[in-house]
N, C-alpha and C positions, 0 to 999 in steps of 0.2 A: 458602543455608541448607540444612540437611538436611531431607528430606521423610520424616519418621518413619513415615508411613502407607504408603509404597511398600515392597512386599515382592517385586516381580519386575521384571526388566528383560530385554528381548530386542532383538536387532539384526535389523532387517528387511533382507533381502538380495534379496527378490523380492516382487512384488505380492501373491502368495498369503499372505505373512506378515502382511498387513493384513486378511485376510478375517474375522478374529474380533473386530475392533474394535467392531462394532455389537452384539455379543452378550456381550462380556466386561465385566461391570460394573467400573468403576473403572480401566479401562485407557485410556491416552491416548497420543498420539504426542508425541515431543519431537525438536527439531532443535538450535537454539542453547540453548534452555532458560533464557534470561536472565530472562524473566518468570516462568516456571514455578517456578524455584528462588528467586524473590525474596520469596515469602510462603508461609505454610502452605497446603497443598492437601489438606485432610482427606478429600476424596472420591476422591483419586487413589491407587490401590493398585498400579498397574503402568504401566511405561513401555515404549514401542516406539520405538526409535531409527530415525529416517528418514535420517540422514546416511550410514548404511551401505548405502543403495540405490545410491549412486554416481552420482547425477544430475549432469551437467555444470552448472557454475554458470551459464553462458550458452551458448546454441547456436542454430542456425537453427531457427525454428519450422516445424512441418510445412506450414503454409499460407503460409509467407513471413513475413518479419519476424524477431523475436528471441523466444526463450523464456528467461525467467529462472527458474531452479529455485526452488521454495519453500525449499529448503535452502541457497540461496546466501546467504552472509553479506553484510552491508552493506559491510564492508570489501572483499570480493571484487568486489561490483558496482561500487564506486567504482574499484577497480583495473582492472576490465575497461573502464570508460569512459575511463580515462586511458592504458592501455597499448596501445590499438588494437584490442582484441578486439571491442568493440561497433562500432567503425568498420568493421571487416572484415565485419560482418554488416549494414551499411547505415546505421548511426547517424551523424548529422552532429555537428559540434562543439557545436551548440546543445543537443542532447540530452545529450551528454556533460557539459556544464556543469550542466544541469538535474539530473542524477543526483547530482553532488556537492552542489549546493545543497539538494536534498531530504535527503540523508544528514546534512548539517551541521545541518539543522533539528531533528534529534533531540537534539543537544547531549549526547551520551553520552560516557562514558569510553572510552579506547582499548580496554579489556578488552571492553566491550559492543560497540563498533564491530567488533571482531574476531570476536565470537561470535554476536551477534544476527542473525537471518535475515530476509530479505525476506518470506518467507511467514508467519513468525511475527508480524511486525509487522502485516501485513494481517489475519491471522486473529484478532488481539486485538480488532480493531474499535474501537480508541481514536480519538476525534475528532482527536487530535493525531498520529495515526500517519502519519509522513512517507512511508513506503513506499506507503501508500494514496494519499496526495497525488500521488506520482510516477506511480503506476499510472493514476489517474484522469486526470492531465495528458496521458498518452500513449494514452488509450483502450484500456488493457490489458484482456484478458479473463482471468478466473480459470479455469484448467483443473483440474477437480475429478474425482478418481477416486471413483466411487460405490461403495456397499457391495455392490452386486450384480455388480461386476466391469466395469461400464460406465464411461463418461466423459461429463461434461457441461461446458458452458462458460457463463460469465456475466460480463458487464462488471463490473469491480471497482467501478464507480460504484453498482451495485445489489447487489453481493455483500455489501458492508458496509451493514447495514440500520439500524444505530443504535449508540449507545454500548455497546460490548462485545457487540454482536449481529451475527452474520453469517448467510449463507444455508447454511452447512455443516450437513448433517443428520448424525445419529448414524452413525458408521462411514465417513463421507466424509473424504477427505484431499485437501488442496490440492497438486496436482502442480507447478504453476508458473504464471507469468504470461506470456501471449503478447502481445507488442507488435506491432501491424501495421506494415508497411513504410512506409506514408504518414506515420505519426507519427514514425518514426525520421528521416525527411528534413525534418521540420518545423523551424520556428523557435519556440523555447519560452522562457518566462521564469517565474520564481517570485518572489513577494513574500510576506513574512510579518511578523508582529508578535507581541510578547509583552509582558507587563506589566513585565518586567525584562530587562536585557541578556542574561542567560543563563537566562531562564525558559522554561517550556513554551509551545509555540506556542498562541496564542489565536485567531489568524485567519491563514489561508494561502490565497492565490489564485494559480493558475497560468493562463497564457494560451499558446495554441499556434496558430500559423498554418501550415496545411498547404500543400503545393505548389499545390493547386487553389484557394487563397484562403480556404478554410473556416477560421473562427476558433472555437476552443473555449476556454471559461473553465471552471475547476474551483475550487470552494470547499470547503475542509475546515478543521478546527480550530475554527471558530466555530459549527459545526453538529453535531448528533448523527450525521449521515451525510453523505456527499458530495453535492454538487449541481453540475450541469453546465448551461452555456448554450452552445448550438451555433448559430452564425450563418454564413450564406452568405458574408459578407464582414466587414469590421471593424465591430463593433457600435458604434453611436453612444452618446453619454452617456445619452440617454433610455432606450435599450434596456437598457443596463447597470443604470441606476437601477431600472427596472421589474423586472428579474430579482432584484436585491437586495431590493427591497420584498417580492416574493413569497416569499422565503426565510423571512421572519418568520412566515408562516402555515404553510408546509410546506417544510422539516421543523421550523422554529422554531429560535431561537437557543439555543446551548448555554449552560448556567449552572453554573459551578463557581468554585473559588477563583482560577482563572487568568484570569478575566475576566467581567464582568457582561454580560448579554445586549445591552443597549443600546449598550455600548461595542464589543462584538464586531460588532454590526450596522454601526456607524459605520466601524470599521476594515475590515470586509469591503468596504464601498462604496469607501473610499479606495483599498484595494489593487487592487480590480477595475479602477478607472479608471487607476491607475498601470501595471498589467500590460498593459492594452490599449495605452496610450501607448508602452510600451517595445517593442512588437512591430515 
């Protein structure tokens, strides 16, 4: 839809072009724009295009592993998983399959698949954000450009703080997601459920086994923010149940038209056990 409140647009070609975001009222960044243009944005008066910065969709991360650009489209990430680009950077076949599973969890049209970005999905902070689920599954860190010209890092598991709430401060921009090398070599699975065959994700659980035997479970969709269980080995049924029980108190089960809290809790428990068994 048209954003009638927008009166300016500019293309960012270097980091300096983002310096005024914190001080220019009404100005915001845009990449894919699939959510931004989906509903009225009366507070937005100016757009700064991040896609013109020319970030590679996927590349080797400075500290090892893979960096996925915030501007990488979901379609491009899936393509990188299937055409060997991620494999060339150390990703195993299990991670490549996880990428497609996560992307297909969004159940979007081909147009959105082509345009929506990984960073945009994470920055929305939606409980059903499948790119958040993928990032949490792989222990990805959010690389954030700060308003003062610096950089900070934060696990995506804590970067998303609640439904539509993230750790981004005014003037900050998500540069990308860094996935560590150990996660790329892991075995990983994804399990999800929705109220209807093509409905929005109501509960999603990922499980990952690293080369050193560490097992990591991630829960999204059923909670307002991600939750993680990390175990030195395969967690037993009692450990999984205790983890799920604790989620009811913190952060609490999400409640909307796509699933009642008690049903989401039951589904999260079932999916967690299934994911562990599938490793």
